[in-house]
C-alpha positions in Angstrom: 23.6 -40.4 -31.4 22.9 -43.3 -29.1 22.2 -46.8 -30.4 21.1 -50.3 -29.3 23.0 -53.4 -30.1 20.7 -56.4 -29.9 21.6 -60.1 -30.3 18.4 -61.8 -31.4 17.0 -65.3 -31.0 16.4 -65.3 -27.2 12.8 -65.6 -25.9 12.0 -63.2 -23.1 10.8 -64.5 -19.7 9.9 -63.1 -16.3 7.8 -60.3 -14.8 7.6 -56.6 -15.7 5.5 -53.8 -14.3 3.6 -51.6 -16.7 4.7 -48.0 -16.7 2.3 -45.1 -16.3 0.5 -43.9 -19.4 2.7 -41.3 -21.2 -0.3 -39.9 -23.0 -2.1 -39.3 -19.7 1.0 -37.9 -17.9 1.6 -35.2 -20.5 -1.8 -33.4 -20.4 -2.0 -33.9 -16.6 1.3 -32.1 -16.2 0.0 -29.3 -18.4 -3.3 -29.2 -16.3 -1.4 -28.3 -13.2 -1.2 -24.7 -14.6 -4.9 -24.4 -13.9 -4.3 -23.9 -10.1 -1.9 -22.1 -7.8 -2.2 -25.0 -5.3 0.2 -28.0 -5.3 -0.5 -30.9 -7.6 1.0 -34.3 -6.9 1.1 -36.8 -9.8 2.2 -40.4 -9.3 2.9 -43.3 -11.6 4.5 -40.8 -14.0 6.8 -42.6 -16.4 10.5 -41.6 -16.3 10.8 -40.7 -20.0 12.1 -37.9 -22.1 8.7 -36.4 -23.1 7.8 -36.1 -19.4 11.2 -34.4 -18.6 10.6 -31.8 -21.4 7.1 -31.0 -20.2 8.3 -30.6 -16.6 11.2 -28.4 -17.9 8.7 -26.2 -19.6 6.7 -25.7 -16.4 9.9 -24.9 -14.5 10.9 -22.3 -17.2 7.5 -20.7 -16.8 8.2 -20.2 -13.1 6.6 -23.3 -11.6 8.1 -25.2 -8.7 8.8 -28.7 -9.8 10.0 -31.3 -7.3 10.5 -35.1 -7.5 8.9 -36.7 -4.5 10.0 -40.2 -5.2 10.1 -42.8 -7.9 7.6 -41.8 -10.6 6.1 -39.1 -8.4 6.3 -35.3 -8.9 4.9 -32.3 -7.1 4.2 -29.2 -9.1 3.1 -25.8 -7.8 2.4 -23.1 -10.4 1.7 -20.2 -8.0 4.7 -18.3 -9.3 4.0 -18.7 -13.0 3.5 -15.4 -14.7 5.0 -16.1 -18.1 2.8 -16.7 -21.1 5.3 -17.7 -23.7 6.3 -21.4 -24.0 10.1 -21.6 -24.6 10.6 -22.4 -28.3 13.5 -24.8 -27.9 11.5 -27.0 -25.6 8.2 -26.7 -27.5 9.9 -28.0 -30.7 11.2 -31.1 -28.8 7.8 -32.6 -27.9 4.5 -32.8 -29.7 2.7 -32.4 -26.4 3.8 -28.8 -26.0 0.5 -27.9 -27.8 -1.2 -29.0 -24.6 -0.2 -25.9 -22.8 -2.6 -23.9 -25.0 -5.8 -24.8 -23.1 -4.6 -24.4 -19.5 -2.6 -21.2 -20.3 -5.8 -19.7 -21.7 -7.7 -20.8 -18.6 -5.0 -19.4 -16.4 -3.8 -16.2 -18.1 -6.0 -15.6 -21.1 -2.9 -15.7 -23.4 -0.3 -18.1 -24.6 2.4 -17.9 -27.3 4.1 -21.1 -28.5 6.1 -22.4 -31.4 4.8 -25.3 -33.6 5.3 -28.5 -31.6 7.7 -31.2 -32.4 7.4 -35.0 -32.0 7.1 -38.0 -34.2 7.3 -37.7 -38.0 4.5 -40.1 -39.0 2.6 -37.9 -41.4 0.5 -34.7 -41.3 -0.7 -34.0 -37.8 -3.0 -31.0 -38.1 -3.7 -28.5 -35.4 -6.8 -27.0 -36.9 -9.1 -28.9 -34.5 -7.3 -27.3 -31.5 -7.7 -23.8 -32.8 -11.3 -24.3 -33.9 -12.2 -25.5 -30.4 -10.4 -22.6 -28.7 -11.9 -20.1 -31.0 -15.4 -21.5 -30.3 -14.7 -20.8 -26.6 -13.9 -17.2 -27.3 -10.2 -17.2 -28.2 -8.5 -15.5 -31.1 -5.5 -17.2 -32.9 -2.7 -15.4 -34.7 -0.3 -17.5 -36.8 3.0 -15.9 -37.8 5.7 -18.5 -37.4 4.4 -18.9 -33.9 0.9 -19.3 -32.4 -0.4 -16.4 -30.3 -3.7 -17.3 -28.7 -5.6 -14.8 -26.6 -9.0 -14.6 -24.9 -10.6 -11.8 -22.9 -13.2 -14.3 -21.6 -13.9 -18.0 -22.2 -17.5 -18.8 -22.7 -19.0 -22.3 -22.9 -20.8 -23.5 -26.0 -22.1 -26.6 -27.8 -18.9 -27.7 -29.6 -18.6 -30.3 -32.3 -15.0 -31.3 -33.1 -14.3 -31.9 -36.8 -12.2 -35.0 -35.8 -12.0 -37.0 -32.6 -8.5 -35.7 -31.8 -7.1 -36.7 -28.5 -5.0 -33.6 -27.8 -7.6 -31.2 -29.2 -10.2 -32.8 -26.9 -7.8 -32.3 -24.0 -7.1 -28.7 -24.9 -10.8 -28.0 -25.1 -11.4 -29.6 -21.8 -8.7 -27.6 -20.0 -10.0 -24.4 -21.4 -13.7 -25.2 -20.9 -13.2 -26.2 -17.2 -12.5 -22.5 -16.5 -15.0 -21.1 -19.0 -18.2 -19.3 -18.1 -21.3 -21.6 -18.3 -21.5 -25.1 -19.8 -19.5 -26.5 -22.7 -20.7 -29.7 -24.5 -17.9 -31.3 -26.5 -19.3 -33.7 -29.1 -17.2 -36.1 -31.2 -14.7 -36.0 -28.3 -11.9 -38.5 -28.0 -12.5 -41.0 -25.3 -9.1 -42.8 -24.9 -8.1 -43.9 -21.4 -5.6 -41.0 -21.2 -8.5 -38.5 -21.9 -10.5 -40.2 -19.2 -7.5 -39.8 -16.8 -7.3 -36.1 -17.5 -11.1 -35.7 -16.9 -10.8 -37.5 -13.6 -7.8 -35.3 -12.6 -9.7 -32.1 -13.5 -12.7 -33.3 -11.4 -10.3 -34.1 -8.5 -9.2 -30.4 -8.8 -12.9 -29.3 -8.5 -13.9 -29.4 -12.1 -17.4 -30.6 -13.2 -17.1 -33.0 -16.1 -19.7 -35.6 -17.0 -19.8 -38.3 -19.7 -16.2 -39.5 -19.0 -15.4 -42.4 -21.4 -18.0 -41.3 -24.0 -17.7 -39.1 -27.0 -20.0 -36.4 -25.5 -18.4 -34.5 -22.6 -20.3 -32.0 -20.6 -18.2 -29.4 -18.8 -19.6 -26.9 -16.3 -17.1 -24.1 -15.9 -15.9 -23.2 -12.4 -14.2 -20.0 -11.3 -11.2 -21.7 -9.7 -9.6 -25.1 -9.3 -7.6 -26.5 -6.4 -4.7 -28.8 -5.9 -5.0 -32.6 -5.9 -3.2 -35.9 -5.8 -3.7 -38.1 -8.8 -2.4 -41.4 -10.0 -1.9 -42.0 -13.8 -3.2 -45.3 -15.2 -1.2 -47.9 -17.0 0.3 -47.3 -20.5 -1.7 -49.7 -22.6 0.6 -48.9 -25.6 3.6 -50.2 -23.6 1.6 -53.2 -22.4 0.7 -54.0 -26.1 4.4 -53.7 -27.0 5.4 -56.2 -24.3 2.6 -58.5 -25.5 4.0 -58.3 -29.0 7.6 -58.9 -27.8 6.6 -62.0 -25.8 4.7 -63.5 -28.8 7.3 -62.6 -31.4 10.2 -64.1 -29.4 8.3 -67.1 -28.2 8.6 -66.1 -24.6 6.4 -66.0 -21.6 6.0 -62.9 -19.3 3.6 -61.5 -16.7 2.9 -57.8 -17.0 1.9 -56.4 -13.6 -0.6 -53.5 -13.2 -1.6 -53.8 -16.8 -5.2 -52.4 -16.5 -6.7 -55.3 -18.5 -10.0 -53.4 -19.0 -8.2 -51.2 -21.6 -7.0 -54.2 -23.6 -10.2 -55.6 -25.0 -9.8 -54.5 -28.6 -6.1 -55.4 -28.5 -7.1 -58.9 -27.3 -9.4 -59.2 -30.3 -6.7 -58.0 -32.7 -3.9 -60.3 -31.3 -6.4 -63.2 -31.3 -6.6 -62.9 -35.1 -2.9 -63.9 -35.0 -3.5 -66.8 -32.6 -2.1 -64.9 -29.6 -3.9 -64.7 -26.3 -3.2 -64.0 -22.6 -4.5 -64.8 -19.1 -5.9 -62.2 -16.8 -5.5 -62.3 -13.0 -6.7 -59.1 -11.4 -4.7 -56.2 -12.8 -2.0 -58.5 -14.2 -1.8 -60.4 -17.4 0.4 -63.4 -18.5 1.3 -64.0 -22.1 2.2 -67.8 -22.1 4.7 -69.5 -24.4 3.6 -72.0 -26.9 1.1 -69.7 -28.6 -0.7 -71.0 -31.7 0.9 -68.2 -33.8 -1.4 -68.8 -36.7 -3.7 -66.4 -38.6 -7.3 -67.1 -37.9 -9.1 -66.7 -41.2 -12.4 -64.8 -41.5 -15.6 -66.8 -42.3 -15.4 -68.3 -45.8 -11.6 -68.5 -45.6 -11.1 -64.8 -46.2 -7.9 -63.0 -45.2 -8.5 -61.1 -42.0 -7.8 -57.4 -41.5 -6.4 -55.6 -38.5 -7.1 -51.9 -38.8 -6.8 -49.0 -36.3 -9.4 -46.5 -35.3 -10.2 -44.0 -32.6 -10.9 -45.5 -29.2 -12.4 -48.0 -28.5 -10.9 -49.2 -31.8 -7.5 -50.8 -32.2 -4.9 -48.2 -31.1 -3.0 -46.6 -34.0 0.2 -46.7 -31.9 0.1 -50.5 -31.9 -0.1 -51.0 -35.7 3.7 -50.9 -36.0 4.0 -53.5 -33.2 1.4 -55.9 -34.5 2.9 -55.7 -38.0 6.2 -57.1 -36.7 4.4 -59.8 -34.7 2.5 -60.8 -37.9 5.8 -61.5 -39.6 6.3 -64.4 -37.2 2.8 -65.9 -37.6 1.8 -68.5 -40.0 -0.6 -67.2 -42.6 -1.5 -63.9 -44.3 -3.1 -60.8 -42.8 -3.8 -57.2 -44.0 -2.7 -54.4 -41.7 -4.6 -51.2 -42.5 -3.2 -48.0 -40.8 -5.9 -45.4 -41.6 -4.8 -42.4 -39.5 -1.2 -41.4 -40.4 0.1 -41.6 -44.0 3.8 -42.1 -43.1 3.6 -44.6 -40.2 3.9 -47.8 -42.3 7.0 -46.7 -44.3 9.3 -48.4 -41.7 8.3 -51.8 -43.2 11.0 -51.5 -45.8 13.4 -52.2 -43.0 11.5 -55.3 -42.0 11.5 -56.5 -45.6 15.3 -56.1 -45.7 15.4 -58.3 -42.6 13.5 -61.0 -44.4 9.9 -60.3 -43.6 7.2 -61.3 -46.1 5.5 -57.9 -46.5 3.9 -56.2 -49.5 3.4 -52.4 -48.9 0.3 -51.8 -51.0 0.2 -48.0 -50.3 1.0 -45.7 -47.4 -1.8 -47.1 -45.4 -1.9 -50.9 -46.1 0.5 -53.8 -45.9 -0.1 -57.5 -46.5 2.0 -59.6 -44.2 2.7 -63.3 -44.8 4.6 -65.4 -42.4 6.4 -66.8 -40.6 9.5 -65.1 -42.0 13.0 -65.9 -40.8 14.3 -62.4 -39.8 18.0 -61.7 -39.8 19.9 -58.9 -38.0 20.3 -55.6 -39.7 21.4 -51.9 -39.3 18.3 -49.9 -38.4 17.3 -46.4 -37.5 14.3 -45.5 -35.4 11.9 -43.0 -37.1 9.4 -42.6 -34.3 8.5 -44.0 -30.9 6.4 -47.0 -31.9 8.2 -47.9 -35.1 11.4 -47.8 -33.1 9.9 -50.2 -30.5 8.7 -52.4 -33.4 12.3 -52.5 -34.6 13.5 -53.6 -31.2 11.0 -56.5 -31.3 12.1 -57.4 -34.8 15.7 -57.4 -33.8 15.0 -59.6 -30.7 13.1 -62.1 -32.9 15.8 -62.1 -35.6 18.8 -64.4 -35.9 22.1 -62.5 -35.5 23.0 -59.0 -34.3 21.1 -55.8 -35.1 21.9 -52.1 -34.3 19.3 -49.5 -33.9 20.3 -45.8 -34.2 18.3 -42.7 -33.0 17.1 -44.5 -29.9 16.2 -41.1 -28.4 13.0 -41.5 -30.3 12.2 -44.8 -28.6 13.1 -43.6 -25.1 10.7 -40.7 -25.5 8.0 -43.3 -24.8 9.5 -46.3 -23.0 10.9 -46.0 -19.5 14.3 -47.6 -18.7 13.8 -49.9 -21.7 17.2 -51.6 -21.9 17.3 -52.4 -18.1 13.8 -53.8 -18.2 14.4 -55.9 -21.3 17.7 -57.2 -19.8 15.7 -58.3 -16.7 13.6 -60.4 -19.1 16.6 -62.1 -20.7 17.1 -59.9 -23.7 20.6 -59.5 -25.1 20.6 -55.8 -25.6 23.2 -53.1 -24.9 22.9 -49.3 -25.2 25.9 -47.2 -26.4 26.3 -43.5 -26.5 28.1 -41.4 -29.1 31.5 -41.8 -27.5 31.1 -45.6 -27.3 29.9 -46.4 -30.8 
């Protein structure tokens, strides 16, 4: 098991370019199954989850070629398999995203329960209800066997605004007969990217960016070239890292239009940034003081579906709050296990009371000290990296595979910003 060794207490400084959005790259890779023509995807992050998704395509018979840094060409003309390899499917949560396009392509798919982060119950019911509505049948017997003689559009209301269920419904509906209306659809930037890619392939999707999507099915889709947008989760992580360490960085190609709610949330902690075109700069000398609500009330930062504060940033902003003067309530409403990592922050010296699985009261600033840590998931792992870099002394973080599933070339990029971090493999520990 690989680990990071981090010497804390060094503010980060410099420039870093935002990676492509992991959560857009994964469904766009799966969507390439909807055509036999070549699909070229650029700004694809070089991370483990992407590698696994591309491996699955190759195992199905697709031609997968790297065209350059962060650019891949995929051609699925030779794909005739309908079973997703179980070993690969259990390595990545996004393997469920092959359900929709495989139905649109072949009318059948068999896959094992997907893997991914352990952050609480992550139900798949919404996926199956959506696909059943379009005409599919689902058999569950240790694996999921989904079949459809014909996909037919309908007026579909999702029982939750699930990102991946919306994406699966889109990729099936784009090849369905007639019109599909998806209500209570997720509208995150990565869902928008998928919609734009499908339209570039010849799809007919309206309402992009809203929670009502209209999809007029087409008999065939063609190839395309498509560029993935910036990963606003990674951008939010670097914002938190700069603030927590007292540093100053410029994040290039950050797509600031997707940071509006994050700006409001970080502002509650006295943290701001400057925008210049597609770049943002987080300056040093931030106020780093909780801004009380009217009447002197303790403010709350809570997550919600887009355009609310992103759930994946609650771990990050919790660590940042430990370095801010004042008290704030962090309310993570969407996953019941995501906040359990705060016991490690408490052991490092953070002033946190975990009220229940969803709420934590954070009082700061707390003087963090180095510790032995283990990453439970992508975002909590990155939060631990931030805590370690803000702490005094040396920390080690095990299970960094989980972090590197979502952050491209992390150690090299952090070193370029002045971080004192080393990565060691099993044989070096």
